[in-house]
C-alpha positions in Angstrom: -9.8 13.1 -10.2 -13.3 14.4 -11.0 -16.0 15.3 -8.5 -17.7 12.2 -7.2 -21.1 13.7 -7.6 -21.1 15.9 -10.8 -17.8 15.0 -12.6 -16.3 18.5 -12.5 -12.5 18.5 -12.5 -10.5 20.1 -9.7 -8.4 23.1 -10.6 -5.4 24.3 -8.7 -6.3 26.6 -5.8 -4.7 30.1 -5.8 -3.4 29.8 -2.3 -4.2 28.1 0.9 -6.4 25.1 1.5 -8.5 23.5 -1.3 -12.2 24.1 -1.1 -12.7 20.5 -2.3 -13.6 17.8 0.2 -12.0 14.4 0.3 -13.8 11.4 1.6 -14.4 7.7 1.2 -17.4 6.2 -0.5 -17.8 2.4 -1.1 -14.1 1.8 0.0 -12.9 4.3 -2.7 -11.2 7.7 -2.1 -13.4 10.4 -3.7 -13.4 14.2 -4.1 -16.4 16.4 -3.8 -16.5 19.9 -5.4 -17.5 22.9 -3.4 -20.8 23.3 -5.3 -21.9 19.7 -4.7 -20.8 20.0 -1.1 -23.2 22.9 -0.6 -26.1 21.6 -2.7 -26.1 17.8 -2.5 -26.2 15.4 0.3 -23.4 13.0 -0.5 -23.4 9.7 1.3 -19.8 9.1 2.5 -18.6 6.1 4.5 -18.3 6.8 8.3 -15.8 5.6 10.9 -17.1 2.6 12.8 -15.4 3.9 16.0 -16.4 7.6 16.1 -18.8 8.1 13.2 -16.7 10.7 11.5 -16.7 11.1 7.7 -13.1 12.3 7.7 -11.7 9.1 6.2 -8.9 8.4 3.8 -8.3 5.3 1.8 -4.8 4.2 0.9 -3.0 1.0 0.2 -5.9 -1.2 1.1 -6.6 0.5 4.4 -9.2 3.1 5.5 -8.0 5.5 8.2 -10.1 7.9 10.2 -8.4 11.3 10.4 -10.5 12.2 13.5 -9.7 9.3 15.8 -6.9 7.5 14.0 -8.7 4.2 13.7 -7.4 2.1 10.9 -9.2 -0.9 9.2 -8.7 -3.0 6.1 -10.6 -2.0 3.1 -13.0 -4.6 1.7 -11.3 -6.9 -0.9 -14.2 -6.3 -3.3 -13.8 -2.5 -3.2 -14.3 -1.1 -6.7 -14.1 2.4 -8.1 -17.3 4.3 -7.2 -17.2 6.4 -10.4 -15.9 5.9 -13.8 -13.5 8.3 -15.4 -15.0 11.4 -16.8 -15.8 11.2 -20.5 -12.8 12.3 -22.6 -10.4 12.2 -19.7 -8.2 9.5 -21.2 -7.9 11.5 -24.5 -7.1 14.7 -22.6 -4.4 12.9 -20.6 -2.9 11.3 -23.7 -2.8 14.7 -25.5 -1.2 16.4 -22.5 1.5 13.7 -22.3 2.1 14.0 -26.0 2.7 17.8 -25.6 4.9 17.4 -22.6 7.0 14.6 -24.1 6.9 16.4 -27.5 5.4 13.4 -29.3 3.8 13.9 -32.7 0.2 12.5 -32.6 
């Protein structure tokens, strides 16, 4: 999944916790890269109970990781960002390599 703000792709961390931030924006789970986290003010959804931005969205629910409050996601939730350009082609090429398919 690319960065919500700039489209950069996440790389595997060497060890320990990832420097990327996870959040919810317009009912959609998003990732924010360390650079955007430092330089841009990203508008994330907040918990209606405690105001925290530590939310996760899964299976039609939004859960606050701070207070544990759970609510249903809006039915009209839609992806906040489109896939990064060329991502589908890169995934197709990677699958072809792994599955040893001839393009």
